[in-house]
N, C-alpha and C positions, 0 to 999 in steps of 0.2 A: 392234501395240504396239511402240514402240522398245525395243531391248535394255536401255538404261539404266533406263527406267521399270520394265520387267519385273523387273530385277535388284533395283532399290530396293524394290519391293513385296514380292518374295520375302524379301529381307533383313529388312525390317520385320516381316513375319509370323513369320519364324523367330526374330527377336529377342524378340518378345512371348511366343511359346511357350516359348522358352528360359528367360526370366525366370519364367514361370509354373511350369515343371516344377521349377526349382531351389527355388522357394518350397514347392511341394507336397513335394518330396523332403526338404528340410532342416526344414521347420516343420510342414506340415500332416499328412502321413502319420505321422511319428513321434508327433504329438499324439494319434493314435487310441489309443495305448497308455495315455494319461492320462485319457481320457474316463470310463472306468469301465464295468463290465459292464451296469449298469442302463439307461444312456442311450446307449450306442454305436449301437444299431440306429436310433434317432431321429436321432442326430447324423449318421450315415452317410447316411441318407435325405436329410436337409437338405443335406449336402455335394454329393451327386449332383445334386440339383435346382438348386443354385446354381452349381456349377462347370460343368455341361454347356452352359448358354447362353453361357458365356464361352469355353470351350475348343473345343466342337464346331464352331462356325462358323469359328474361327481355323484349326483343323486342316484343315477342308475347303477353305478359301481357300488355305492353304499348299500343300495337295496340288494344287490347280488351277494356282496360280502356278508351282509347281515343275515340273509337267508341261509347261506352256507353255514355260518357260524352257529346260527340258532338250530338248524336241523342236525348239526353234529353234536350239539350240546343241549339236547331237549330236556335233560334233567336239571339244567341250571336256570333257575327262575330269573336271574339277572339278564341273561341273554334273551329270555322270552319277553321280559319287560321292555328291554331296549328295542326289540323287534316290533312290539306292539306300539311303541311311540312313533314308529314310521307311519302308522295309519293317519293320525291327525296332520302330519306334515304333508303326506301326499294328497289326502282329501282337501285340505285347505288349498294346496297349490292348484289342483285341478278344478275345484268347484268355487273357489273365491278369488284367489290371487290372479290366476291366468284370466278369468273373465274381467276382472277389475282393470288389469293392464290393457286388455282389448279395448274396453270402453274409453279409457283415457287416450289411447292412441288413435282411436276412431273418431271420437267426439270432442277430445280436448279436455281442458280444465274443468274439473268438477270437484269442488272442495269436499263435498259429502263423500264421494267415492274414495278420495285420497285419504280423508280421515278414517274411513272404515278400514281401508287397506293398512294403514299404520296401526290402528288399534287391534285389528284381528290378527295381524302378523305376529303378535306376541304368542299365539298358539304355536307357530312354528319355532319361534325363537326359544321358547321355554322347553318345547319337546326336544330340540336339538341339544340345548344345554343339559337337560337331564340325561340324554343318551351319552353326551361326552363325559358327564360325571361317572356314570355307570362304567363305561369303558375305561376311564382313568383309574377307577378303583380296581377293576379286573386286572389291568396291566400292572398296576402297583403291587397288588397281591401276588401276581405271577412272578414279577421280578424280585420281590422280597423273599420268595420261596427258593430262589437260586442260591446255592452255597456261596459263601464269602470267598473271594479270591478266584472264582471261576471266570474266565474271559472267553 
């Protein structure tokens, strides 16, 4: 696969996930506090069932695309940094976010768990935002290197 295509695919996947995480961070997770203790468990279960088919495949595709791009560009520190930023994203997802969602769906409303989920989710939000910034800069640089008038 040519570098340009791999970069654009990775950029697109990261952009989609960055938009999703900002929506979750600013709208969705804070709304858990307003759902109410009687219905949070059901609401949380519905959230997990609906968000996973959207986020899961995108995260796996992003991981594969990033891996391919990084291993074909091992001398580029920006690609290595962008790849390393997947570590806090995946670690937080598996070891904090997923267990917190499980607790909320199984045991219902717990303000402490919700507030920790909201505050700790900034790790993923910032990591994806930095990744997007790196890929935007790489795409911008690549596109500005193309000769004028070439279509």
